[in-house]
PDB file with one MODEL, atoms N, CA, C and O in Angstrom:
MODEL        1
ATOM      1  N   MET A   1      46.745  -8.386 -25.246  1.00  0.00           N
ATOM      2  CA  MET A   1      46.674  -9.218 -26.440  1.00  0.00           C
ATOM      3  C   MET A   1      45.444 -10.124 -26.413  1.00  0.00           C
ATOM      4  O   MET A   1      44.800 -10.320 -27.443  1.00  0.00           O
ATOM      5  N   ILE A   2      45.118 -10.669 -25.264  1.00  0.00           N
ATOM      6  CA  ILE A   2      43.957 -11.554 -25.149  1.00  0.00           C
ATOM      7  C   ILE A   2      42.663 -10.747 -25.321  1.00  0.00           C
ATOM      8  O   ILE A   2      41.710 -11.219 -25.941  1.00  0.00           O
ATOM      9  N   LEU A   3      42.639  -9.544 -24.776  1.00  0.00           N
ATOM     10  CA  LEU A   3      41.458  -8.696 -24.920  1.00  0.00           C
ATOM     11  C   LEU A   3      41.222  -8.356 -26.395  1.00  0.00           C
ATOM     12  O   LEU A   3      40.080  -8.348 -26.855  1.00  0.00           O
ATOM     13  N   PHE A   4      42.291  -8.076 -27.128  1.00  0.00           N
ATOM     14  CA  PHE A   4      42.178  -7.795 -28.561  1.00  0.00           C
ATOM     15  C   PHE A   4      41.618  -9.013 -29.317  1.00  0.00           C
ATOM     16  O   PHE A   4      40.771  -8.854 -30.196  1.00  0.00           O
ATOM     17  N   THR A   5      42.072 -10.190 -28.990  1.00  0.00           N
ATOM     18  CA  THR A   5      41.601 -11.422 -29.644  1.00  0.00           C
ATOM     19  C   THR A   5      40.120 -11.641 -29.360  1.00  0.00           C
ATOM     20  O   THR A   5      39.367 -12.013 -30.260  1.00  0.00           O
ATOM     21  N   ILE A   6      39.700 -11.419 -28.137  1.00  0.00           N
ATOM     22  CA  ILE A   6      38.289 -11.581 -27.771  1.00  0.00           C
ATOM     23  C   ILE A   6      37.437 -10.559 -28.527  1.00  0.00           C
ATOM     24  O   ILE A   6      36.364 -10.895 -29.026  1.00  0.00           O
ATOM     25  N   GLN A   7      37.905  -9.331 -28.612  1.00  0.00           N
ATOM     26  CA  GLN A   7      37.166  -8.293 -29.344  1.00  0.00           C
ATOM     27  C   GLN A   7      37.084  -8.619 -30.837  1.00  0.00           C
ATOM     28  O   GLN A   7      36.041  -8.423 -31.462  1.00  0.00           O
ATOM     29  N   LEU A   8      38.170  -9.111 -31.397  1.00  0.00           N
ATOM     30  CA  LEU A   8      38.183  -9.490 -32.805  1.00  0.00           C
ATOM     31  C   LEU A   8      37.207 -10.634 -33.077  1.00  0.00           C
ATOM     32  O   LEU A   8      36.465 -10.590 -34.058  1.00  0.00           O
ATOM     33  N   LEU A   9      37.199 -11.640 -32.232  1.00  0.00           N
ATOM     34  CA  LEU A   9      36.254 -12.752 -32.389  1.00  0.00           C
ATOM     35  C   LEU A   9      34.807 -12.276 -32.252  1.00  0.00           C
ATOM     36  O   LEU A   9      33.927 -12.750 -32.970  1.00  0.00           O
ATOM     37  N   PHE A  10      34.566 -11.356 -31.348  1.00  0.00           N
ATOM     38  CA  PHE A  10      33.219 -10.809 -31.177  1.00  0.00           C
ATOM     39  C   PHE A  10      32.778 -10.053 -32.431  1.00  0.00           C
ATOM     40  O   PHE A  10      31.638 -10.198 -32.870  1.00  0.00           O
ATOM     41  N   VAL A  11      33.663  -9.255 -33.004  1.00  0.00           N
ATOM     42  CA  VAL A  11      33.335  -8.496 -34.217  1.00  0.00           C
ATOM     43  C   VAL A  11      33.068  -9.456 -35.378  1.00  0.00           C
ATOM     44  O   VAL A  11      32.119  -9.254 -36.135  1.00  0.00           O
ATOM     45  N   ILE A  12      33.882 -10.488 -35.526  1.00  0.00           N
ATOM     46  CA  ILE A  12      33.665 -11.471 -36.597  1.00  0.00           C
ATOM     47  C   ILE A  12      32.331 -12.180 -36.407  1.00  0.00           C
ATOM     48  O   ILE A  12      31.581 -12.358 -37.367  1.00  0.00           O
ATOM     49  N   PHE A  13      32.030 -12.585 -35.181  1.00  0.00           N
ATOM     50  CA  PHE A  13      30.748 -13.230 -34.886  1.00  0.00           C
ATOM     51  C   PHE A  13      29.581 -12.296 -35.208  1.00  0.00           C
ATOM     52  O   PHE A  13      28.576 -12.725 -35.774  1.00  0.00           O
ATOM     53  N   LEU A  14      29.718 -11.027 -34.849  1.00  0.00           N
ATOM     54  CA  LEU A  14      28.660 -10.045 -35.116  1.00  0.00           C
ATOM     55  C   LEU A  14      28.448  -9.863 -36.620  1.00  0.00           C
ATOM     56  O   LEU A  14      27.308  -9.765 -37.073  1.00  0.00           O
ATOM     57  N   ILE A  15      29.522  -9.818 -37.390  1.00  0.00           N
ATOM     58  CA  ILE A  15      29.409  -9.679 -38.850  1.00  0.00           C
ATOM     59  C   ILE A  15      28.714 -10.900 -39.446  1.00  0.00           C
ATOM     60  O   ILE A  15      27.858 -10.757 -40.319  1.00  0.00           O
ATOM     61  N   ILE A  16      29.068 -12.083 -38.991  1.00  0.00           N
ATOM     62  CA  ILE A  16      28.425 -13.308 -39.489  1.00  0.00           C
ATOM     63  C   ILE A  16      26.944 -13.313 -39.131  1.00  0.00           C
ATOM     64  O   ILE A  16      26.107 -13.663 -39.964  1.00  0.00           O
ATOM     65  N   LEU A  17      26.618 -12.935 -37.919  1.00  0.00           N
ATOM     66  CA  LEU A  17      25.208 -12.895 -37.490  1.00  0.00           C
ATOM     67  C   LEU A  17      24.406 -11.886 -38.315  1.00  0.00           C
ATOM     68  O   LEU A  17      23.295 -12.193 -38.746  1.00  0.00           O
ATOM     69  N   LEU A  18      24.940 -10.716 -38.536  1.00  0.00           N
ATOM     70  CA  LEU A  18      24.231  -9.704 -39.324  1.00  0.00           C
ATOM     71  C   LEU A  18      24.077 -10.137 -40.781  1.00  0.00           C
ATOM     72  O   LEU A  18      23.041  -9.881 -41.394  1.00  0.00           O
ATOM     73  N   SER A  19      25.081 -10.782 -41.332  1.00  0.00           N
ATOM     74  CA  SER A  19      24.984 -11.293 -42.708  1.00  0.00           C
ATOM     75  C   SER A  19      23.888 -12.348 -42.804  1.00  0.00           C
ATOM     76  O   SER A  19      23.093 -12.335 -43.744  1.00  0.00           O
ATOM     77  N   PHE A  20      23.844 -13.248 -41.852  1.00  0.00           N
ATOM     78  CA  PHE A  20      22.808 -14.280 -41.821  1.00  0.00           C
ATOM     79  C   PHE A  20      21.415 -13.651 -41.759  1.00  0.00           C
ATOM     80  O   PHE A  20      20.522 -14.038 -42.513  1.00  0.00           O
ATOM     81  N   LEU A  21      21.233 -12.688 -40.865  1.00  0.00           N
ATOM     82  CA  LEU A  21      19.926 -12.033 -40.745  1.00  0.00           C
ATOM     83  C   LEU A  21      19.550 -11.286 -42.013  1.00  0.00           C
ATOM     84  O   LEU A  21      18.393 -11.322 -42.431  1.00  0.00           O
ATOM     85  N   PHE A  22      20.512 -10.610 -42.632  1.00  0.00           N
ATOM     86  CA  PHE A  22      20.238  -9.874 -43.857  1.00  0.00           C
ATOM     87  C   PHE A  22      19.759 -10.814 -44.957  1.00  0.00           C
ATOM     88  O   PHE A  22      18.747 -10.542 -45.603  1.00  0.00           O
ATOM     89  N   PHE A  23      20.476 -11.919 -45.178  1.00  0.00           N
ATOM     90  CA  PHE A  23      20.109 -12.823 -46.265  1.00  0.00           C
ATOM     91  C   PHE A  23      18.802 -13.558 -45.989  1.00  0.00           C
ATOM     92  O   PHE A  23      18.087 -13.895 -46.933  1.00  0.00           O
ATOM     93  N   ASN A  24      18.474 -13.814 -44.750  1.00  0.00           N
ATOM     94  CA  ASN A  24      17.245 -14.543 -44.447  1.00  0.00           C
ATOM     95  C   ASN A  24      16.010 -13.659 -44.439  1.00  0.00           C
ATOM     96  O   ASN A  24      14.916 -14.135 -44.742  1.00  0.00           O
ATOM     97  N   PHE A  25      16.158 -12.389 -44.100  1.00  0.00           N
ATOM     98  CA  PHE A  25      14.969 -11.555 -43.968  1.00  0.00           C
ATOM     99  C   PHE A  25      14.787 -10.528 -45.075  1.00  0.00           C
ATOM    100  O   PHE A  25      13.668 -10.070 -45.304  1.00  0.00           O
ATOM    101  N   PHE A  26      15.845 -10.159 -45.760  1.00  0.00           N
ATOM    102  CA  PHE A  26      15.727  -9.084 -46.738  1.00  0.00           C
ATOM    103  C   PHE A  26      15.908  -9.531 -48.181  1.00  0.00           C
ATOM    104  O   PHE A  26      15.501  -8.816 -49.097  1.00  0.00           O
ATOM    105  N   ILE A  27      16.495 -10.674 -48.404  1.00  0.00           N
ATOM    106  CA  ILE A  27      16.651 -11.183 -49.764  1.00  0.00           C
ATOM    107  C   ILE A  27      15.473 -12.107 -50.050  1.00  0.00           C
ATOM    108  O   ILE A  27      15.283 -13.103 -49.351  1.00  0.00           O
ATOM    109  N   LYS A  28      14.702 -11.793 -51.042  1.00  0.00           N
ATOM    110  CA  LYS A  28      13.518 -12.574 -51.374  1.00  0.00           C
ATOM    111  C   LYS A  28      13.868 -13.674 -52.367  1.00  0.00           C
ATOM    112  O   LYS A  28      14.519 -13.423 -53.380  1.00  0.00           O
ATOM    113  N   VAL A  29      13.436 -14.881 -52.072  1.00  0.00           N
ATOM    114  CA  VAL A  29      13.625 -16.007 -52.983  1.00  0.00           C
ATOM    115  C   VAL A  29      12.454 -16.004 -53.951  1.00  0.00           C
ATOM    116  O   VAL A  29      11.305 -15.932 -53.513  1.00  0.00           O
ATOM    117  N   PRO A  30      12.707 -16.080 -55.252  1.00  0.00           N
ATOM    118  CA  PRO A  30      11.602 -16.080 -56.222  1.00  0.00           C
ATOM    119  C   PRO A  30      10.614 -17.218 -55.962  1.00  0.00           C
ATOM    120  O   PRO A  30      10.987 -18.297 -55.502  1.00  0.00           O
ATOM    121  N   TYR A  31       9.362 -16.950 -56.266  1.00  0.00           N
ATOM    122  CA  TYR A  31       8.292 -17.906 -55.982  1.00  0.00           C
ATOM    123  C   TYR A  31       8.516 -19.241 -56.673  1.00  0.00           C
ATOM    124  O   TYR A  31       8.278 -20.287 -56.068  1.00  0.00           O
ATOM    125  N   HIS A  32       8.969 -19.236 -57.929  1.00  0.00           N
ATOM    126  CA  HIS A  32       9.125 -20.496 -58.644  1.00  0.00           C
ATOM    127  C   HIS A  32      10.222 -21.358 -58.017  1.00  0.00           C
ATOM    128  O   HIS A  32      10.140 -22.585 -58.070  1.00  0.00           O
ATOM    129  N   GLN A  33      11.253 -20.735 -57.420  1.00  0.00           N
ATOM    130  CA  GLN A  33      12.278 -21.528 -56.738  1.00  0.00           C
ATOM    131  C   GLN A  33      11.726 -22.142 -55.461  1.00  0.00           C
ATOM    132  O   GLN A  33      12.047 -23.285 -55.138  1.00  0.00           O
ATOM    133  N   LYS A  34      10.898 -21.396 -54.729  1.00  0.00           N
ATOM    134  CA  LYS A  34      10.254 -21.953 -53.533  1.00  0.00           C
ATOM    135  C   LYS A  34       9.336 -23.102 -53.922  1.00  0.00           C
ATOM    136  O   LYS A  34       9.290 -24.124 -53.238  1.00  0.00           O
ATOM    137  N   LEU A  35       8.606 -22.938 -55.017  1.00  0.00           N
ATOM    138  CA  LEU A  35       7.679 -23.964 -55.463  1.00  0.00           C
ATOM    139  C   LEU A  35       8.423 -25.235 -55.859  1.00  0.00           C
ATOM    140  O   LEU A  35       7.991 -26.334 -55.513  1.00  0.00           O
ATOM    141  N   ILE A  36       9.533 -25.099 -56.577  1.00  0.00           N
ATOM    142  CA  ILE A  36      10.332 -26.262 -56.959  1.00  0.00           C
ATOM    143  C   ILE A  36      10.821 -26.980 -55.705  1.00  0.00           C
ATOM    144  O   ILE A  36      10.788 -28.209 -55.642  1.00  0.00           O
ATOM    145  N   HIS A  37      11.268 -26.229 -54.720  1.00  0.00           N
ATOM    146  CA  HIS A  37      11.754 -26.841 -53.480  1.00  0.00           C
ATOM    147  C   HIS A  37      10.630 -27.566 -52.755  1.00  0.00           C
ATOM    148  O   HIS A  37      10.825 -28.688 -52.287  1.00  0.00           O
ATOM    149  N   HIS A  38       9.465 -26.951 -52.653  1.00  0.00           N
ATOM    150  CA  HIS A  38       8.357 -27.553 -51.918  1.00  0.00           C
ATOM    151  C   HIS A  38       7.791 -28.778 -52.626  1.00  0.00           C
ATOM    152  O   HIS A  38       7.436 -29.759 -51.973  1.00  0.00           O
ATOM    153  N   LEU A  39       7.705 -28.732 -53.934  1.00  0.00           N
ATOM    154  CA  LEU A  39       7.159 -29.877 -54.664  1.00  0.00           C
ATOM    155  C   LEU A  39       8.092 -31.082 -54.631  1.00  0.00           C
ATOM    156  O   LEU A  39       7.627 -32.221 -54.651  1.00  0.00           O
ATOM    157  N   ASN A  40       9.380 -30.851 -54.583  1.00  0.00           N
ATOM    158  CA  ASN A  40      10.354 -31.928 -54.698  1.00  0.00           C
ATOM    159  C   ASN A  40      11.001 -32.308 -53.371  1.00  0.00           C
ATOM    160  O   ASN A  40      11.975 -33.061 -53.355  1.00  0.00           O
ATOM    161  N   ASN A  41      10.479 -31.803 -52.269  1.00  0.00           N
ATOM    162  CA  ASN A  41      11.023 -32.107 -50.954  1.00  0.00           C
ATOM    163  C   ASN A  41       9.960 -32.828 -50.135  1.00  0.00           C
ATOM    164  O   ASN A  41       8.812 -32.386 -50.083  1.00  0.00           O
ATOM    165  N   ASP A  42      10.328 -33.921 -49.503  1.00  0.00           N
ATOM    166  CA  ASP A  42       9.357 -34.704 -48.728  1.00  0.00           C
ATOM    167  C   ASP A  42       8.858 -33.987 -47.483  1.00  0.00           C
ATOM    168  O   ASP A  42       7.827 -34.370 -46.930  1.00  0.00           O
ATOM    169  N   ASP A  43       9.563 -32.954 -47.026  1.00  0.00           N
ATOM    170  CA  ASP A  43       9.147 -32.252 -45.813  1.00  0.00           C
ATOM    171  C   ASP A  43       7.912 -31.389 -46.042  1.00  0.00           C
ATOM    172  O   ASP A  43       7.264 -30.975 -45.081  1.00  0.00           O
ATOM    173  N   PHE A  44       7.581 -31.114 -47.287  1.00  0.00           N
ATOM    174  CA  PHE A  44       6.451 -30.255 -47.603  1.00  0.00           C
ATOM    175  C   PHE A  44       5.403 -31.057 -48.358  1.00  0.00           C
ATOM    176  O   PHE A  44       5.720 -32.046 -49.018  1.00  0.00           O
ATOM    177  N   ASN A  45       4.168 -30.627 -48.257  1.00  0.00           N
ATOM    178  CA  ASN A  45       3.084 -31.377 -48.874  1.00  0.00           C
ATOM    179  C   ASN A  45       2.154 -30.421 -49.602  1.00  0.00           C
ATOM    180  O   ASN A  45       1.089 -30.080 -49.088  1.00  0.00           O
ATOM    181  N   ILE A  46       2.545 -29.987 -50.788  1.00  0.00           N
ATOM    182  CA  ILE A  46       1.704 -29.098 -51.598  1.00  0.00           C
ATOM    183  C   ILE A  46       0.838 -29.962 -52.493  1.00  0.00           C
ATOM    184  O   ILE A  46       1.354 -30.779 -53.256  1.00  0.00           O
ATOM    185  N   GLY A  47      -0.440 -29.796 -52.409  1.00  0.00           N
ATOM    186  CA  GLY A  47      -1.343 -30.572 -53.236  1.00  0.00           C
ATOM    187  C   GLY A  47      -1.564 -31.965 -52.688  1.00  0.00           C
ATOM    188  O   GLY A  47      -2.395 -32.713 -53.205  1.00  0.00           O
ATOM    189  N   GLY A  48      -0.839 -32.317 -51.660  1.00  0.00           N
ATOM    190  CA  GLY A  48      -1.017 -33.609 -51.008  1.00  0.00           C
ATOM    191  C   GLY A  48      -0.495 -34.772 -51.813  1.00  0.00           C
ATOM    192  O   GLY A  48      -0.416 -34.701 -53.039  1.00  0.00           O
ATOM    193  N   LYS A  49      -0.143 -35.829 -51.141  1.00  0.00           N
ATOM    194  CA  LYS A  49       0.176 -37.087 -51.809  1.00  0.00           C
ATOM    195  C   LYS A  49      -0.758 -38.109 -51.183  1.00  0.00           C
ATOM    196  O   LYS A  49      -0.360 -38.941 -50.367  1.00  0.00           O
ATOM    197  N   LYS A  50      -1.997 -38.015 -51.590  1.00  0.00           N
ATOM    198  CA  LYS A  50      -3.026 -38.873 -51.017  1.00  0.00           C
ATOM    199  C   LYS A  50      -3.622 -39.742 -52.111  1.00  0.00           C
ATOM    200  O   LYS A  50      -3.604 -39.371 -53.285  1.00  0.00           O
ATOM    201  N   ASP A  51      -4.133 -40.863 -51.741  1.00  0.00           N
ATOM    202  CA  ASP A  51      -4.746 -41.796 -52.695  1.00  0.00           C
ATOM    203  C   ASP A  51      -3.798 -42.123 -53.850  1.00  0.00           C
ATOM    204  O   ASP A  51      -4.222 -42.239 -54.999  1.00  0.00           O
ATOM    205  N   ASN A  52      -2.522 -42.267 -53.533  1.00  0.00           N
ATOM    206  CA  ASN A  52      -1.491 -42.584 -54.532  1.00  0.00           C
ATOM    207  C   ASN A  52      -1.379 -41.531 -55.634  1.00  0.00           C
ATOM    208  O   ASN A  52      -0.940 -41.836 -56.743  1.00  0.00           O
ATOM    209  N   CYS A  53      -1.768 -40.319 -55.337  1.00  0.00           N
ATOM    210  CA  CYS A  53      -1.629 -39.220 -56.291  1.00  0.00           C
ATOM    211  C   CYS A  53      -0.339 -38.468 -55.984  1.00  0.00           C
ATOM    212  O   CYS A  53      -0.029 -38.228 -54.817  1.00  0.00           O
ATOM    213  N   PRO A  54       0.414 -38.093 -57.015  1.00  0.00           N
ATOM    214  CA  PRO A  54       1.624 -37.309 -56.758  1.00  0.00           C
ATOM    215  C   PRO A  54       1.287 -35.903 -56.282  1.00  0.00           C
ATOM    216  O   PRO A  54       0.180 -35.412 -56.503  1.00  0.00           O
ATOM    217  N   LYS A  55       2.243 -35.264 -55.631  1.00  0.00           N
ATOM    218  CA  LYS A  55       2.049 -33.892 -55.165  1.00  0.00           C
ATOM    219  C   LYS A  55       1.802 -32.977 -56.361  1.00  0.00           C
ATOM    220  O   LYS A  55       2.375 -33.173 -57.432  1.00  0.00           O
ATOM    221  N   GLY A  56       0.958 -31.995 -56.172  1.00  0.00           N
ATOM    222  CA  GLY A  56       0.651 -31.036 -57.233  1.00  0.00           C
ATOM    223  C   GLY A  56      -0.646 -31.328 -57.951  1.00  0.00           C
ATOM    224  O   GLY A  56      -1.113 -30.502 -58.735  1.00  0.00           O
ATOM    225  N   CYS A  57      -1.247 -32.494 -57.702  1.00  0.00           N
ATOM    226  CA  CYS A  57      -2.518 -32.851 -58.352  1.00  0.00           C
ATOM    227  C   CYS A  57      -3.690 -32.249 -57.594  1.00  0.00           C
ATOM    228  O   CYS A  57      -3.722 -32.253 -56.364  1.00  0.00           O
ATOM    229  N   PHE A  58      -4.644 -31.735 -58.344  1.00  0.00           N
ATOM    230  CA  PHE A  58      -5.868 -31.209 -57.752  1.00  0.00           C
ATOM    231  C   PHE A  58      -6.976 -31.323 -58.784  1.00  0.00           C
ATOM    232  O   PHE A  58      -6.875 -30.748 -59.868  1.00  0.00           O
ATOM    233  N   SER A  59      -8.019 -32.051 -58.464  1.00  0.00           N
ATOM    234  CA  SER A  59      -9.175 -32.243 -59.345  1.00  0.00           C
ATOM    235  C   SER A  59      -8.758 -32.748 -60.727  1.00  0.00           C
ATOM    236  O   SER A  59      -9.171 -32.199 -61.749  1.00  0.00           O
ATOM    237  N   LYS A  60      -7.941 -33.792 -60.745  1.00  0.00           N
ATOM    238  CA  LYS A  60      -7.471 -34.444 -61.974  1.00  0.00           C
ATOM    239  C   LYS A  60      -6.638 -33.536 -62.867  1.00  0.00           C
ATOM    240  O   LYS A  60      -6.492 -33.800 -64.061  1.00  0.00           O
ATOM    241  N   LYS A  61      -6.089 -32.462 -62.289  1.00  0.00           N
ATOM    242  CA  LYS A  61      -5.229 -31.536 -63.027  1.00  0.00           C
ATOM    243  C   LYS A  61      -3.905 -31.401 -62.296  1.00  0.00           C
ATOM    244  O   LYS A  61      -3.857 -31.460 -61.068  1.00  0.00           O
ATOM    245  N   CYS A  62      -2.837 -31.219 -63.048  1.00  0.00           N
ATOM    246  CA  CYS A  62      -1.517 -30.955 -62.481  1.00  0.00           C
ATOM    247  C   CYS A  62      -1.363 -29.438 -62.380  1.00  0.00           C
ATOM    248  O   CYS A  62      -1.308 -28.746 -63.397  1.00  0.00           O
ATOM    249  N   LEU A  63      -1.294 -28.924 -61.148  1.00  0.00           N
ATOM    250  CA  LEU A  63      -1.286 -27.482 -60.943  1.00  0.00           C
ATOM    251  C   LEU A  63       0.027 -26.810 -61.343  1.00  0.00           C
ATOM    252  O   LEU A  63       0.021 -25.676 -61.821  1.00  0.00           O
ATOM    253  N   HIS A  64       1.148 -27.499 -61.152  1.00  0.00           N
ATOM    254  CA  HIS A  64       2.462 -26.900 -61.415  1.00  0.00           C
ATOM    255  C   HIS A  64       3.292 -27.842 -62.267  1.00  0.00           C
ATOM    256  O   HIS A  64       4.269 -28.404 -61.770  1.00  0.00           O
ATOM    257  N   PRO A  65       2.940 -28.037 -63.535  1.00  0.00           N
ATOM    258  CA  PRO A  65       3.590 -29.064 -64.356  1.00  0.00           C
ATOM    259  C   PRO A  65       5.064 -28.810 -64.664  1.00  0.00           C
ATOM    260  O   PRO A  65       5.798 -29.770 -64.898  1.00  0.00           O
ATOM    261  N   LEU A  66       5.515 -27.592 -64.674  1.00  0.00           N
ATOM    262  CA  LEU A  66       6.894 -27.297 -65.075  1.00  0.00           C
ATOM    263  C   LEU A  66       7.866 -27.251 -63.901  1.00  0.00           C
ATOM    264  O   LEU A  66       9.046 -26.957 -64.089  1.00  0.00           O
ATOM    265  N   HIS A  67       7.388 -27.537 -62.698  1.00  0.00           N
ATOM    266  CA  HIS A  67       8.226 -27.376 -61.520  1.00  0.00           C
ATOM    267  C   HIS A  67       8.618 -28.694 -60.860  1.00  0.00           C
ATOM    268  O   HIS A  67       9.306 -28.677 -59.839  1.00  0.00           O
ATOM    269  N   CYS A  68       8.216 -29.801 -61.394  1.00  0.00           N
ATOM    270  CA  CYS A  68       8.532 -31.098 -60.801  1.00  0.00           C
ATOM    271  C   CYS A  68       9.831 -31.639 -61.395  1.00  0.00           C
ATOM    272  O   CYS A  68      10.003 -31.652 -62.614  1.00  0.00           O
ATOM    273  N   LEU A  69      10.733 -32.080 -60.542  1.00  0.00           N
ATOM    274  CA  LEU A  69      12.004 -32.625 -60.997  1.00  0.00           C
ATOM    275  C   LEU A  69      11.983 -34.144 -61.061  1.00  0.00           C
ATOM    276  O   LEU A  69      12.766 -34.740 -61.800  1.00  0.00           O
ATOM    277  N   ASN A  70      11.090 -34.786 -60.291  1.00  0.00           N
ATOM    278  CA  ASN A  70      11.040 -36.243 -60.219  1.00  0.00           C
ATOM    279  C   ASN A  70       9.617 -36.714 -60.500  1.00  0.00           C
ATOM    280  O   ASN A  70       8.876 -37.056 -59.579  1.00  0.00           O
ATOM    281  N   CYS A  71       9.242 -36.728 -61.780  1.00  0.00           N
ATOM    282  CA  CYS A  71       7.873 -37.121 -62.118  1.00  0.00           C
ATOM    283  C   CYS A  71       7.829 -38.434 -62.883  1.00  0.00           C
ATOM    284  O   CYS A  71       6.757 -38.844 -63.329  1.00  0.00           O
ATOM    285  N   ASN A  72       8.949 -39.097 -63.045  1.00  0.00           N
ATOM    286  CA  ASN A  72       8.993 -40.355 -63.787  1.00  0.00           C
ATOM    287  C   ASN A  72       9.038 -41.536 -62.823  1.00  0.00           C
ATOM    288  O   ASN A  72       9.338 -41.379 -61.639  1.00  0.00           O
ATOM    289  N   GLY A  73       8.737 -42.709 -63.345  1.00  0.00           N
ATOM    290  CA  GLY A  73       8.775 -43.914 -62.529  1.00  0.00           C
ATOM    291  C   GLY A  73       7.396 -44.298 -62.033  1.00  0.00           C
ATOM    292  O   GLY A  73       6.398 -43.654 -62.358  1.00  0.00           O
ATOM    293  N   GLU A  74       7.355 -45.355 -61.242  1.00  0.00           N
ATOM    294  CA  GLU A  74       6.068 -45.849 -60.753  1.00  0.00           C
ATOM    295  C   GLU A  74       5.531 -45.047 -59.576  1.00  0.00           C
ATOM    296  O   GLU A  74       4.319 -45.003 -59.365  1.00  0.00           O
ATOM    297  N   ASP A  75       6.410 -44.413 -58.807  1.00  0.00           N
ATOM    298  CA  ASP A  75       5.977 -43.626 -57.650  1.00  0.00           C
ATOM    299  C   ASP A  75       6.602 -42.231 -57.718  1.00  0.00           C
ATOM    300  O   ASP A  75       7.546 -41.943 -56.983  1.00  0.00           O
ATOM    301  N   PRO A  76       6.081 -41.353 -58.604  1.00  0.00           N
ATOM    302  CA  PRO A  76       6.685 -40.025 -58.756  1.00  0.00           C
ATOM    303  C   PRO A  76       6.438 -39.146 -57.533  1.00  0.00           C
ATOM    304  O   PRO A  76       5.438 -39.299 -56.832  1.00  0.00           O
ATOM    305  N   GLU A  77       7.364 -38.227 -57.292  1.00  0.00           N
ATOM    306  CA  GLU A  77       7.213 -37.285 -56.182  1.00  0.00           C
ATOM    307  C   GLU A  77       6.103 -36.270 -56.466  1.00  0.00           C
ATOM    308  O   GLU A  77       5.322 -35.927 -55.578  1.00  0.00           O
ATOM    309  N   CYS A  78       6.041 -35.796 -57.707  1.00  0.00           N
ATOM    310  CA  CYS A  78       5.058 -34.791 -58.070  1.00  0.00           C
ATOM    311  C   CYS A  78       4.691 -34.982 -59.542  1.00  0.00           C
ATOM    312  O   CYS A  78       5.308 -35.784 -60.243  1.00  0.00           O
ATOM    313  N   CYS A  79       3.685 -34.241 -60.001  1.00  0.00           N
ATOM    314  CA  CYS A  79       3.181 -34.446 -61.357  1.00  0.00           C
ATOM    315  C   CYS A  79       3.875 -33.522 -62.355  1.00  0.00           C
ATOM    316  O   CYS A  79       4.294 -32.413 -62.024  1.00  0.00           O
ATOM    317  N   CYS A  80       3.981 -34.018 -63.589  1.00  0.00           N
ATOM    318  CA  CYS A  80       4.526 -33.216 -64.692  1.00  0.00           C
ATOM    319  C   CYS A  80       3.461 -32.893 -65.739  1.00  0.00           C
ATOM    320  O   CYS A  80       3.636 -31.980 -66.546  1.00  0.00           O
ATOM    321  N   ASN A  81       2.370 -33.634 -65.724  1.00  0.00           N
ATOM    322  CA  ASN A  81       1.284 -33.367 -66.668  1.00  0.00           C
ATOM    323  C   ASN A  81      -0.015 -33.927 -66.090  1.00  0.00           C
ATOM    324  O   ASN A  81      -0.014 -34.597 -65.057  1.00  0.00           O
ATOM    325  N   ASP A  82      -1.119 -33.640 -66.775  1.00  0.00           N
ATOM    326  CA  ASP A  82      -2.429 -34.068 -66.294  1.00  0.00           C
ATOM    327  C   ASP A  82      -2.598 -35.577 -66.312  1.00  0.00           C
ATOM    328  O   ASP A  82      -3.451 -36.111 -65.601  1.00  0.00           O
ATOM    329  N   GLU A  83      -1.800 -36.274 -67.112  1.00  0.00           N
ATOM    330  CA  GLU A  83      -1.872 -37.739 -67.179  1.00  0.00           C
ATOM    331  C   GLU A  83      -1.530 -38.376 -65.831  1.00  0.00           C
ATOM    332  O   GLU A  83      -2.089 -39.415 -65.478  1.00  0.00           O
ATOM    333  N   HIS A  84      -0.622 -37.766 -65.081  1.00  0.00           N
ATOM    334  CA  HIS A  84      -0.254 -38.280 -63.753  1.00  0.00           C
ATOM    335  C   HIS A  84      -1.405 -38.136 -62.751  1.00  0.00           C
ATOM    336  O   HIS A  84      -1.438 -38.834 -61.738  1.00  0.00           O
ATOM    337  N   CYS A  85      -2.325 -37.251 -63.027  1.00  0.00           N
ATOM    338  CA  CYS A  85      -3.405 -36.940 -62.074  1.00  0.00           C
ATOM    339  C   CYS A  85      -4.751 -37.513 -62.507  1.00  0.00           C
ATOM    340  O   CYS A  85      -5.771 -37.175 -61.907  1.00  0.00           O
ATOM    341  N   LYS A  86      -4.786 -38.354 -63.509  1.00  0.00           N
ATOM    342  CA  LYS A  86      -6.068 -38.815 -64.063  1.00  0.00           C
ATOM    343  C   LYS A  86      -6.899 -39.628 -63.069  1.00  0.00           C
ATOM    344  O   LYS A  86      -8.123 -39.664 -63.188  1.00  0.00           O
ATOM    345  N   ASP A  87      -6.261 -40.285 -62.088  1.00  0.00           N
ATOM    346  CA  ASP A  87      -7.000 -41.103 -61.125  1.00  0.00           C
ATOM    347  C   ASP A  87      -7.241 -40.384 -59.814  1.00  0.00           C
ATOM    348  O   ASP A  87      -7.697 -41.007 -58.855  1.00  0.00           O
ATOM    349  N   CYS A  88      -6.956 -39.124 -59.740  1.00  0.00           N
ATOM    350  CA  CYS A  88      -7.088 -38.390 -58.480  1.00  0.00           C
ATOM    351  C   CYS A  88      -8.449 -37.736 -58.322  1.00  0.00           C
ATOM    352  O   CYS A  88      -8.708 -37.083 -57.311  1.00  0.00           O
TER     353      CYS A  88
ENDMDL
END
């Protein structure tokens, strides 16, 4: 009975491990979802947040205007339009 339980737990663990590997390596996340995550997450720095410019600004232009979730307020995470990047 104990051997059966150990084998069952091993099979369940193996199924979970294979499912994890399948979803991480074979399922592709669309580019726009990755971009939204990177622009709105502090762990990533796309376009930089330098000189008080929000992320996504480059040469006074907002590179990804439709992908920012937090562009309002005095210290936005990323830009929503070229107006946010005028001083960059």
